[in-house]
Rosetta silent file (secondary structure, phi, psi, omega in degrees, C-alpha in Angstrom):
SEQUENCE: MNRFYNRKGKIILKLLSKLNKTIFLFFINYILMKKIKIFGIGLHKTGTSTLASALHILGYKVCGEQNGLHQDLINGNIAPFIKLAHQYDAFEDDPWHLLYKEMDAAFPNSKFILTERDVDSWYKSCLNHFYKDSTPIRDFIYGDGRPKDNEAKFKSVYLEHVNKVKNYFKDRPDDFLIINFTEGEGWGLDVRFAH
SCORE:     score description
SCORE:     0.000 S_00000001
   1 L     0.000  -43.896  172.320   -4.757   21.819   -8.374 S_00000001
   2 H   -61.870  -26.443  176.638   -7.383   22.949   -5.992 S_00000001
   3 H   -63.532  -45.645 -178.036   -9.812   20.680   -7.638 S_00000001
   4 H   -60.009  -51.335 -179.091   -7.419   17.749   -6.572 S_00000001
   5 H   -61.225  -38.786  179.434   -7.170   19.022   -2.974 S_00000001
   6 H   -64.811  -45.211  173.104  -10.929   19.548   -2.747 S_00000001
   7 H   -54.041  -57.367 -175.813  -11.426   15.976   -4.059 S_00000001
   8 H   -60.180  -43.305 -175.833   -8.825   14.542   -1.688 S_00000001
   9 H   -60.550  -45.041  178.247  -10.379   16.580    1.238 S_00000001
  10 H   -62.387  -34.722 -177.345  -13.876   14.977    0.493 S_00000001
  11 H   -70.298  -39.049  176.999  -12.254   11.531    0.443 S_00000001
  12 H   -62.864  -47.238 -178.586  -10.639   12.172    3.747 S_00000001
  13 H   -63.341  -42.610  178.960  -13.849   13.530    5.325 S_00000001
  14 H   -62.081  -37.757  177.349  -15.652   10.582    3.995 S_00000001
  15 H   -64.855  -46.424  179.854  -13.053    8.219    5.519 S_00000001
  16 H   -56.293  -41.924 -176.857  -13.306   10.273    8.876 S_00000001
  17 L   -61.319  -16.600 -176.454  -17.044    9.785    8.792 S_00000001
  18 L   -98.631    2.679  174.156  -16.531    6.046    8.861 S_00000001
  19 L   -56.951  142.438  179.278  -14.608    6.137   12.150 S_00000001
  20 L  -142.275 -176.846 -176.914  -15.907    3.705   14.770 S_00000001
  21 H   -55.411  -40.347  177.227  -15.023    2.378   18.124 S_00000001
  22 H   -59.215  -40.007 -172.958  -12.299    0.121   16.623 S_00000001
  23 H   -74.129  -36.285  175.644  -10.475    2.935   14.954 S_00000001
  24 H   -54.608  -47.303 -179.954  -10.767    4.970   18.141 S_00000001
  25 H   -66.747  -34.346  179.551   -9.029    2.016   20.083 S_00000001
  26 H   -68.686  -41.475 -175.408   -6.437    1.647   17.395 S_00000001
  27 H   -64.408  -54.576 -179.141   -5.676    5.385   17.654 S_00000001
  28 H   -56.585  -47.630  177.513   -5.488    5.344   21.481 S_00000001
  29 H   -58.781  -36.117  174.779   -3.308    2.273   21.369 S_00000001
  30 H   -59.829  -45.018 -179.065   -1.008    4.149   18.878 S_00000001
  31 H   -69.662  -35.801 -179.146   -0.646    7.001   21.171 S_00000001
  32 H   -80.827  -22.649 -167.524   -0.022    4.859   24.304 S_00000001
  33 L  -122.623  159.097  175.525    2.230    2.241   22.779 S_00000001
  34 L   -57.134  136.929  177.089    5.359    2.264   20.494 S_00000001
  35 L   -60.976  147.324  174.318    4.130    2.636   16.961 S_00000001
  36 L   -94.812  152.255  167.491    4.094   -0.675   14.867 S_00000001
  37 L   -74.264  130.854  177.633    5.277   -0.529   11.389 S_00000001
  38 E  -120.717  122.944  175.715    2.536   -0.737    8.748 S_00000001
  39 E  -109.660  125.460  174.804    3.367   -1.766    5.198 S_00000001
  40 E   -88.726  127.259 -169.149    0.838   -1.152    2.530 S_00000001
  41 L  -123.519   20.710  168.903    1.553   -3.877   -0.043 S_00000001
  42 L   -76.957  150.999  170.272   -1.055   -3.305   -2.722 S_00000001
  43 L   -65.075  160.658  175.937    0.034   -2.463   -6.085 S_00000001
  44 L   -50.908  153.782  179.144   -0.236    1.195   -7.374 S_00000001
  45 L    63.870   23.463  174.264   -3.875    2.365   -8.143 S_00000001
  46 L  -114.899   10.629  177.194   -5.340    0.125   -5.622 S_00000001
  47 L   111.366   20.196  177.935   -5.960    2.870   -2.967 S_00000001
  48 H   -60.279  -40.085 -175.782   -2.352    3.344   -1.849 S_00000001
  49 H   -71.326  -33.135  171.803   -2.711    7.164   -1.672 S_00000001
  50 H   -61.687  -47.668  177.378   -5.955    6.677    0.295 S_00000001
  51 H   -70.243  -28.541  176.767   -4.242    4.446    2.820 S_00000001
  52 H   -71.048  -36.662 -178.849   -1.390    6.851    3.162 S_00000001
  53 H   -60.833  -49.299 -178.061   -3.854    9.678    3.824 S_00000001
  54 H   -60.351  -42.814  176.484   -5.548    7.561    6.610 S_00000001
  55 H   -71.851  -29.056  171.917   -2.244    6.680    8.134 S_00000001
  56 H   -62.132  -42.086  176.517   -1.084   10.263    8.105 S_00000001
  57 H   -55.223  -43.851 -176.768   -4.261   11.228    9.936 S_00000001
  58 L   -76.952   -0.474  174.954   -3.553    8.550   12.620 S_00000001
  59 L    93.082   10.681  176.604   -0.089   10.157   13.063 S_00000001
  60 L   -77.029  145.785  171.257    2.024    7.733   11.130 S_00000001
  61 L   -95.550  108.053 -176.441    5.129    9.106    9.290 S_00000001
  62 E   -95.702  132.140 -178.198    4.569    7.650    5.916 S_00000001
  63 E  -103.248  126.840 -179.079    7.092    6.747    3.238 S_00000001
  64 L   -89.598 -147.669 -178.800    5.795    6.615   -0.381 S_00000001
  65 L   -59.779  143.662 -177.623    7.170    5.592   -3.697 S_00000001
  66 L  -126.249   61.637 -172.670   10.931    5.193   -3.877 S_00000001
  67 H   -73.407  -29.071  178.074   11.537    5.199   -7.718 S_00000001
  68 H   -62.460  -20.127  176.458   14.994    6.804   -7.002 S_00000001
  69 H   -94.553   16.602 -173.242   16.273    3.463   -5.462 S_00000001
  70 H   -52.895  -39.956 -175.770   15.282    1.486   -8.537 S_00000001
  71 H   -67.252  -30.002  172.174   18.690    0.228   -9.349 S_00000001
  72 H   -67.696  -35.434  175.491   19.000   -1.169   -5.875 S_00000001
  73 H   -67.548  -46.823 -178.393   15.778   -2.978   -6.252 S_00000001
  74 H   -64.254  -32.211  175.957   16.642   -4.307   -9.621 S_00000001
  75 L   -88.342    3.926  178.793   20.081   -5.552   -8.277 S_00000001
  76 L    73.036   15.355 -178.787   18.463   -7.195   -5.232 S_00000001
  77 L   -89.587   97.643  179.288   20.158   -4.821   -2.789 S_00000001
  78 L   -96.611    6.269  177.655   17.532   -4.241   -0.155 S_00000001
  79 H   -58.736  -37.070  175.330   19.880   -2.552    2.434 S_00000001
  80 H   -67.952  -30.291  173.225   18.896    0.913    1.408 S_00000001
  81 H   -70.107  -32.978  175.711   15.241   -0.026    1.820 S_00000001
  82 H   -68.862  -53.005 -179.776   15.873   -1.462    5.283 S_00000001
  83 H   -54.625  -52.939  176.229   17.819    1.650    6.235 S_00000001
  84 H   -58.148  -44.444 -179.271   15.021    3.882    4.931 S_00000001
  85 H   -60.902  -21.712  174.937   12.325    1.856    6.789 S_00000001
  86 L   -72.901  -15.544  178.935   14.022    2.602   10.158 S_00000001
  87 L   -91.682   -4.463 -169.818   13.111    6.360    9.438 S_00000001
  88 L  -134.335  170.138  176.637    9.324    5.865    8.872 S_00000001
  89 L  -112.926  -18.830 -177.163    6.469    4.193   10.492 S_00000001
  90 E  -146.680  145.252 -165.384    4.347    3.353    7.482 S_00000001
  91 E  -139.206  140.153  172.161    4.993    2.539    3.763 S_00000001
  92 L  -152.648  163.792 -177.122    2.938    2.430    0.583 S_00000001
  93 L    66.442 -173.416 -175.604    3.366    2.301   -3.256 S_00000001
  94 L   -55.748  130.959    8.653    6.510    1.235   -5.288 S_00000001
  95 L  -103.754   -4.887 -169.973    8.605   -0.623   -4.154 S_00000001
  96 H   -44.377  -37.768  176.828    7.040   -1.661   -0.860 S_00000001
  97 H   -66.037  -21.007  177.493    4.706   -4.079   -2.259 S_00000001
  98 H   -82.694  -16.778 -171.835    7.615   -5.977   -3.768 S_00000001
  99 H  -115.163   23.050 -179.770    9.483   -6.266   -0.497 S_00000001
 100 H   -52.236  -42.287 -174.113    6.907   -7.566    1.833 S_00000001
 101 H   -66.000  -41.842  177.142    8.721  -10.714    2.643 S_00000001
 102 H   -67.731  -38.294 -176.185   12.046   -8.829    3.315 S_00000001
 103 H   -74.083  -39.562  179.185   10.335   -6.205    5.357 S_00000001
 104 H   -59.509  -33.700 -175.348    8.426   -8.865    7.390 S_00000001
 105 H   -82.774  -45.470  177.591   11.753  -10.571    8.210 S_00000001
 106 H   -64.135  -30.486 -175.270   13.514   -7.183    8.989 S_00000001
 107 L  -134.974   78.324 -176.831   10.744   -5.820   11.167 S_00000001
 108 L   -60.065  153.294 -179.095    9.029   -8.609   13.110 S_00000001
 109 L    68.331   17.102  170.012    5.502   -7.738   14.535 S_00000001
 110 L   -70.963  164.420  173.048    4.828   -5.340   11.563 S_00000001
 111 E  -116.952  152.401 -175.682    1.389   -5.246   10.052 S_00000001
 112 E  -129.322  131.268 -177.509    0.607   -5.565    6.417 S_00000001
 113 E  -123.499  118.510  175.001   -2.268   -4.120    4.502 S_00000001
 114 E   -91.916  109.186  168.541   -3.171   -5.392    0.985 S_00000001
 115 E   -86.813  137.416  172.769   -5.166   -2.738   -0.848 S_00000001
 116 L  -144.586  173.830  179.461   -6.988   -4.225   -3.758 S_00000001
 117 L  -159.024  168.193  172.256   -9.715   -3.675   -6.287 S_00000001
 118 L   -53.131  129.265 -173.234  -11.371   -5.490   -9.220 S_00000001
 119 H   -52.166  -42.532 -179.331   -8.678   -6.296  -11.760 S_00000001
 120 H   -67.947  -40.903  175.131  -10.501   -4.561  -14.634 S_00000001
 121 H   -60.148  -40.841  179.998  -11.159   -1.543  -12.747 S_00000001
 122 H   -56.924  -53.422  177.927   -7.569   -1.615  -11.530 S_00000001
 123 H   -62.411  -38.369  175.935   -6.140   -1.851  -15.129 S_00000001
 124 H   -55.172  -43.684  168.939   -8.441    0.971  -16.332 S_00000001
 125 H   -52.721  -52.845  178.700   -6.968    3.052  -13.624 S_00000001
 126 H   -57.376  -50.208 -173.528   -3.455    2.282  -14.578 S_00000001
 127 H   -63.497  -35.420 -178.982   -4.198    2.973  -18.199 S_00000001
 128 H   -68.402  -39.772 -170.076   -5.915    6.349  -17.378 S_00000001
 129 H   -84.879  -50.564  179.731   -3.170    7.371  -15.046 S_00000001
 130 L   -88.619  -37.976 -172.317    0.104    6.004  -16.775 S_00000001
 131 L    42.134 -101.281 -177.078   -1.087    5.280  -20.294 S_00000001
 132 L  -101.790   12.039 -174.586    2.237    5.237  -22.251 S_00000001
 133 L   -92.050  144.831  175.221    4.449    6.469  -19.385 S_00000001
 134 L  -142.189  168.440  174.384    6.691    3.990  -17.299 S_00000001
 135 L  -130.486  161.278 -178.920    9.191    4.106  -14.552 S_00000001
 136 H   -63.866  -23.866  178.116   12.111    1.833  -14.023 S_00000001
 137 H   -74.405  -43.424  178.649   10.339    0.056  -11.174 S_00000001
 138 H   -60.104  -42.009  176.431    7.251   -0.479  -13.376 S_00000001
 139 H   -61.874  -41.345  177.522    9.450   -1.850  -16.120 S_00000001
 140 H   -60.534  -38.556 -170.875   10.985   -4.152  -13.549 S_00000001
 141 H   -79.279  -46.146 -166.376    7.614   -5.292  -12.349 S_00000001
 142 H  -104.133  -15.455 -170.954    5.788   -5.751  -15.723 S_00000001
 143 L    96.824  -55.543  171.563    8.681   -6.086  -18.280 S_00000001
 144 L  -129.008  111.845 -174.636    7.186   -3.037  -19.948 S_00000001
 145 L   -78.687    0.822  177.616    5.820   -0.718  -17.472 S_00000001
 146 L   -88.071  114.556 -177.816    3.505    1.107  -19.893 S_00000001
 147 L   -66.243  -25.279 -179.908   -0.105   -0.253  -19.555 S_00000001
 148 L   -57.467  124.768  174.858   -1.102    0.811  -23.053 S_00000001
 149 L    67.718   21.742  176.737   -1.272   -2.341  -25.201 S_00000001
 150 L  -130.343   32.164 -170.365    0.033   -4.348  -22.209 S_00000001
 151 H   -58.742  -51.978 -177.903   -3.301   -5.345  -20.570 S_00000001
 152 H   -55.557  -45.920 -179.206   -2.669   -9.126  -20.259 S_00000001
 153 H   -66.705  -44.849  176.328    0.665   -8.744  -18.720 S_00000001
 154 H   -57.720  -51.648  177.988   -0.489   -6.033  -16.249 S_00000001
 155 H   -67.527  -26.978  176.988   -3.506   -8.058  -15.088 S_00000001
 156 H   -67.797  -47.892  175.540   -1.516  -11.203  -14.892 S_00000001
 157 H   -56.608  -43.253 -177.444    1.057   -9.540  -12.607 S_00000001
 158 H   -56.190  -63.593 -175.787   -1.703   -7.931  -10.555 S_00000001
 159 H   -55.380  -44.476  179.891   -3.484  -11.280   -9.857 S_00000001
 160 H   -60.352  -45.676 -178.882   -0.265  -13.140   -9.174 S_00000001
 161 H   -57.597  -47.834 -174.245    0.801  -10.460   -6.639 S_00000001
 162 H   -59.404  -48.257 -173.761   -2.606  -10.592   -4.884 S_00000001
 163 H   -64.561  -47.447  179.563   -2.545  -14.456   -4.734 S_00000001
 164 H   -59.852  -41.153 -177.577    1.115  -14.598   -3.531 S_00000001
 165 H   -64.799  -51.902 -179.322    0.495  -12.042   -0.807 S_00000001
 166 H   -58.284  -43.268  179.103   -2.736  -13.794    0.466 S_00000001
 167 H   -61.377  -46.679 -178.077   -0.894  -17.096    0.491 S_00000001
 168 H   -55.797  -40.464 -174.616    2.039  -15.717    2.377 S_00000001
 169 L  -103.960   19.394 -175.333   -0.054  -14.324    5.262 S_00000001
 170 L   -64.265  -23.510 -179.652   -2.809  -16.963    5.197 S_00000001
 171 L  -104.318   13.895 -177.381   -1.855  -18.223    8.659 S_00000001
 172 L  -125.257   54.327 -173.679   -1.235  -14.763   10.088 S_00000001
 173 H   -58.282  -33.999 -178.335   -4.710  -12.948   10.379 S_00000001
 174 H   -69.506  -18.810  174.141   -3.428  -10.747   13.195 S_00000001
 175 H  -107.712    9.967 -165.488   -0.734   -9.300   10.866 S_00000001
 176 E  -146.654  131.478  176.996   -2.540   -9.056    7.611 S_00000001
 177 E  -140.189  139.519  178.511   -5.563   -7.057    6.489 S_00000001
 178 E  -110.071  130.384  175.521   -7.164   -6.637    3.163 S_00000001
 179 E  -122.202  131.869  171.791   -8.999   -3.380    2.106 S_00000001
 180 L  -118.291   90.810  178.661  -10.857   -2.537   -0.994 S_00000001
 181 H   -63.161  -26.397 -178.461  -11.616    1.177   -0.864 S_00000001
 182 H   -67.169  -22.140  176.445  -13.345    1.087   -4.188 S_00000001
 183 H   -96.719   17.293  176.872  -16.113   -1.049   -2.523 S_00000001
 184 L    74.045   23.846  178.415  -16.554    1.425    0.306 S_00000001
 185 L   -72.307    2.500  177.787  -14.747   -0.481    3.016 S_00000001
 186 L    56.657 -149.152 -176.571  -13.493    2.737    4.589 S_00000001
 187 L   -73.024  -33.518  178.933  -10.533    2.436    6.791 S_00000001
 188 L    56.063    6.306 -179.469  -11.108   -1.048    7.890 S_00000001
 189 L   -70.157  111.382 -175.285   -8.394   -0.999   10.314 S_00000001
 190 L  -107.175 -176.937 -169.258   -9.711   -3.277   12.834 S_00000001
 191 H   -61.065  -25.084  177.483   -8.978   -4.330   16.468 S_00000001
 192 H   -58.293  -34.304 -178.798   -6.440   -6.931   15.398 S_00000001
 193 H   -78.557   -5.793  177.908   -4.021   -4.146   14.528 S_00000001
 194 H   -90.579   -6.152 -179.462   -4.604   -2.591   17.975 S_00000001
 195 L   -77.856    0.000    0.000   -3.042   -5.524   19.804 S_00000001
């Protein structure tokens, strides 16, 4: 357990070392103005925990995975998610990446961050982390949420999600940011998000 926290601490320190004037302006803006909602809409294992850590440090109240509401998601009932979203400032992991259009409609002026990584590296991370385990939400996403022996489906869903998200936000650069933490992009939150 301490090993995990030490590793996480090193990641956070590395992120903090990348702070620049833009991040400082973003942070000051956050303090002086009403918080904007930020939705992390990358699939699991794309840096969602790193994004959550960065947002926590910036003072956001972050809501993570909500596997307990899987039946509502499967049934298309988004009301519990909208209600929950009123209680937080930022969101990451399951199921928020599936609800970006609904959250965009429910919370105008929100910002959306797509965390992404190379598809092969992403699948390997899923395989290492989940292997033969699944959750109802991952079953909903992939048909069979266990990555073992399901590589083609996982990669197909991943690429389709990334393409759909990029297409949805293609004309809204002030509301959308792409970050690839595995390529050393650091926090990448830029001045667009400080307006």
